[in-house]
PASEBA-1860 file (N, C-alpha, C; in nm, 3 decimals):
! residues 99
1> MQAKPAFK> -3.388/-3.153/8.755/-3.288/-3.108/8.662/-3.354/-3.026/8.551 ~ -3.292/-2.910/8.515/-3.348/-2.823/8.412/-3.298/-2.862/8.274 ~ -3.386/-2.846/8.176/-3.348/-2.876/8.038/-3.274/-2.756/7.979 ~ -3.172/-2.784/7.900/-3.095/-2.677/7.836/-3.172/-2.627/7.714 ~ -3.162/-2.497/7.686/-3.229/-2.446/7.566/-3.165/-2.504/7.440 ~ -3.243/-2.511/7.333/-3.197/-2.572/7.208/-3.103/-2.481/7.129 ~ -3.088/-2.354/7.170/-3.001/-2.262/7.098/-2.896/-2.204/7.193 ~ -2.789/-2.155/7.134/-2.684/-2.093/7.213/-2.709/-1.943/7.222
9> KGFMANKG> -2.663/-1.883/7.329/-2.677/-1.739/7.347/-2.595/-1.667/7.240 ~ -2.654/-1.567/7.175/-2.585/-1.491/7.073/-2.611/-1.540/6.932 ~ -2.675/-1.654/6.916/-2.705/-1.706/6.784/-2.853/-1.689/6.756 ~ -2.884/-1.651/6.634/-3.024/-1.632/6.595/-3.074/-1.754/6.520 ~ -3.201/-1.775/6.525/-3.261/-1.884/6.450/-3.250/-1.854/6.301 ~ -3.250/-1.954/6.219/-3.242/-1.937/6.074/-3.371/-1.872/6.024 ~ -3.359/-1.757/5.960/-3.475/-1.684/5.909/-3.508/-1.722/5.766 ~ -3.424/-1.801/5.702/-3.449/-1.838/5.564/-3.342/-1.782/5.473
17> NCKAKDCS> -3.369/-1.788/5.344/-3.274/-1.742/5.244/-3.316/-1.606/5.188 ~ -3.219/-1.536/5.133/-3.238/-1.404/5.074/-3.343/-1.411/4.963 ~ -3.428/-1.309/4.954/-3.533/-1.308/4.852/-3.486/-1.249/4.719 ~ -3.360/-1.204/4.712/-3.306/-1.155/4.585/-3.287/-1.272/4.490 ~ -3.301/-1.245/4.361/-3.292/-1.349/4.260/-3.154/-1.416/4.263 ~ -3.152/-1.548/4.259/-3.030/-1.630/4.255/-2.938/-1.608/4.375 ~ -2.993/-1.580/4.491/-2.912/-1.563/4.613/-2.965/-1.660/4.718 ~ -2.874/-1.736/4.777/-2.916/-1.835/4.876/-2.854/-1.808/5.013
25> REVVGKGY> -2.804/-1.685/5.034/-2.745/-1.652/5.164/-2.853/-1.632/5.270 ~ -2.811/-1.637/5.395/-2.903/-1.625/5.508/-2.953/-1.480/5.522 ~ -3.079/-1.468/5.557/-3.145/-1.338/5.571/-3.091/-1.262/5.692 ~ -3.072/-1.130/5.674/-3.030/-1.042/5.782/-3.143/-0.945/5.817 ~ -3.204/-0.885/5.716/-3.313/-0.790/5.741/-3.397/-0.768/5.617 ~ -3.525/-0.743/5.637/-3.621/-0.717/5.529/-3.623/-0.827/5.424 ~ -3.585/-0.947/5.460/-3.587/-1.059/5.368/-3.463/-1.069/5.280 ~ -3.363/-0.982/5.304/-3.240/-0.980/5.224/-3.120/-1.025/5.307
33> CRQHFRLW> -3.018/-1.076/5.238/-2.891/-1.109/5.303/-2.817/-0.978/5.331 ~ -2.701/-0.987/5.394/-2.625/-0.867/5.432/-2.594/-0.779/5.310 ~ -2.550/-0.836/5.200/-2.513/-0.761/5.081/-2.635/-0.694/5.017 ~ -2.742/-0.769/4.996/-2.861/-0.713/4.932/-2.934/-0.615/5.024 ~ -2.926/-0.634/5.155/-2.986/-0.541/5.250/-2.914/-0.406/5.240 ~ -2.781/-0.408/5.228/-2.703/-0.286/5.212/-2.742/-0.215/5.082 ~ -2.758/-0.291/4.974/-2.800/-0.233/4.846/-2.941/-0.176/4.854 ~ -3.030/-0.245/4.926/-3.167/-0.198/4.942/-3.167/-0.064/5.017
41> KAGEMPKA> -3.087/-0.054/5.123/-3.079/0.070/5.200/-3.026/0.185/5.115 ~ -2.938/0.154/5.021/-2.882/0.256/4.933/-2.977/0.289/4.818 ~ -3.088/0.215/4.805/-3.185/0.241/4.698/-3.146/0.179/4.566 ~ -3.057/0.080/4.567/-3.008/0.019/4.443/-3.075/-0.113/4.409 ~ -3.171/-0.154/4.487/-3.244/-0.277/4.458/-3.368/-0.241/4.374 ~ -3.426/-0.339/4.303/-3.543/-0.309/4.219/-3.658/-0.243/4.294 ~ -3.682/-0.284/4.417/-3.786/-0.222/4.498/-3.718/-0.123/4.591 ~ -3.723/0.006/4.558/-3.651/0.108/4.632/-3.704/0.125/4.773
49> RYKICTFE> -3.618/0.172/4.861/-3.654/0.194/5.001/-3.757/0.307/5.013 ~ -3.734/0.415/4.944/-3.826/0.528/4.947/-3.871/0.560/4.806 ~ -3.992/0.613/4.791/-4.046/0.644/4.660/-4.078/0.791/4.644 ~ -4.045/0.873/4.745/-4.075/1.015/4.736/-3.946/1.097/4.746 ~ -3.954/1.221/4.706/-3.841/1.314/4.708/-3.788/1.330/4.851 ~ -3.656/1.342/4.864/-3.596/1.355/4.996/-3.581/1.501/5.038 ~ -3.620/1.596/4.952/-3.616/1.737/4.988/-3.718/1.761/5.098 ~ -3.684/1.848/5.193/-3.770/1.870/5.309/-3.912/1.912/5.271
57> KCRKHRHG> -4.009/1.841/5.324/-4.154/1.864/5.305/-4.202/1.848/5.161 ~ -4.125/1.781/5.077/-4.168/1.754/4.939/-4.217/1.610/4.934 ~ -4.336/1.588/4.883/-4.396/1.454/4.879/-4.413/1.404/4.736 ~ -4.344/1.465/4.638/-4.356/1.424/4.499/-4.277/1.296/4.474 ~ -4.314/1.225/4.366/-4.242/1.103/4.329/-4.102/1.137/4.282 ~ -4.010/1.043/4.304/-3.871/1.061/4.264/-3.855/1.067/4.113 ~ -3.747/1.131/4.070/-3.714/1.145/3.928/-3.609/1.041/3.893 ~ -3.645/0.941/3.812/-3.549/0.837/3.770/-3.488/0.764/3.889
65> TSSLCEEH> -3.355/0.755/3.891/-3.287/0.686/4.000/-3.239/0.784/4.105 ~ -3.273/0.911/4.091/-3.231/1.014/4.185/-3.312/1.004/4.314 ~ -3.265/1.070/4.419/-3.341/1.074/4.543/-3.433/1.196/4.548 ~ -3.432/1.275/4.441/-3.512/1.397/4.436/-3.619/1.389/4.328 ~ -3.723/1.472/4.342/-3.825/1.481/4.237/-3.764/1.559/4.120 ~ -3.835/1.565/4.009/-3.783/1.630/3.888/-3.752/1.778/3.913 ~ -3.839/1.846/3.985/-3.821/1.989/4.012/-3.693/2.015/4.093 ~ -3.675/1.941/4.203/-3.557/1.961/4.287/-3.430/1.908/4.222
73> YKAKHGKP> -3.442/1.806/4.138/-3.326/1.753/4.066/-3.273/1.858/3.969 ~ -3.362/1.923/3.894/-3.321/2.027/3.799/-3.262/2.147/3.873 ~ -3.319/2.183/3.987/-3.267/2.296/4.064/-3.127/2.267/4.117 ~ -3.100/2.145/4.152/-2.971/2.109/4.210/-2.864/2.085/4.104 ~ -2.900/2.019/3.993/-2.801/1.973/3.896/-2.790/2.056/3.770 ~ -2.869/2.156/3.753/-2.856/2.234/3.631/-2.966/2.335/3.615 ~ -2.952/2.413/3.510/-3.051/2.517/3.483/-3.172/2.456/3.413 ~ -3.290/2.513/3.432/-3.407/2.467/3.357/-3.388/2.492/3.208
81> AEAAATPA> -3.462/2.428/3.125/-3.448/2.435/2.979/-3.467/2.578/2.929 ~ -3.560/2.656/2.983/-3.585/2.793/2.938/-3.466/2.883/2.966 ~ -3.406/2.873/3.082/-3.293/2.958/3.120/-3.169/2.923/3.039 ~ -3.152/2.798/3.002/-3.036/2.756/2.924/-3.047/2.806/2.779 ~ -3.167/2.817/2.725/-3.187/2.860/2.587/-3.171/3.012/2.572 ~ -3.206/3.090/2.670/-3.201/3.235/2.663/-3.059/3.290/2.646 ~ -2.958/3.251/2.724/-2.823/3.303/2.704/-2.764/3.264/2.569 ~ -2.796/3.151/2.517/-2.745/3.107/2.387/-2.802/3.195/2.276
89> AEAAPAEA> -2.928/3.235/2.287/-2.990/3.320/2.186/-2.932/3.461/2.189 ~ -2.896/3.511/2.307/-2.839/3.644/2.320/-2.694/3.647/2.273 ~ -2.620/3.540/2.289/-2.478/3.535/2.252/-2.458/3.534/2.101 ~ -2.546/3.471/2.024/-2.531/3.462/1.878/-2.539/3.598/1.810 ~ -2.636/3.688/1.836/-2.641/3.818/1.770/-2.523/3.907/1.810 ~ -2.467/3.892/1.927/-2.357/3.976/1.973/-2.231/3.947/1.891 ~ -2.212/3.826/1.841/-2.094/3.791/1.765/-2.108/3.828/1.617 ~ -2.228/3.838/1.563/-2.250/3.863/1.421/-2.201/4.001/1.374
97> PAS> -2.222/4.113/1.444/-2.182/4.245/1.395/-2.030/4.270/1.401 ~ -1.950/4.177/1.437/-1.806/4.200/1.450/-1.735/4.177/1.316 ~ -1.771/4.251/1.208/-1.704/4.234/1.079/-1.604/4.340/1.047
END
């Protein structure tokens, strides 16, 4: 007579509890529960998933909480500081001679 396995098909062994602070849910992946694993994948956990810029072939460190380095973040989200100051300086003298 054959012995039955100690586990049922489709069930995983207990991997332990989530390593996030004050969380006691069962681990799903990378030591996190389902909720914290999802947050980790999104880069919202204290230890981010990636630490480099996501721009193609850029290996610089990320800027703040963005997925881009400082250079690519500024290029995507706004003008550099020098370009923003130049139009403001040109606009002020143009308004002064209108008396």
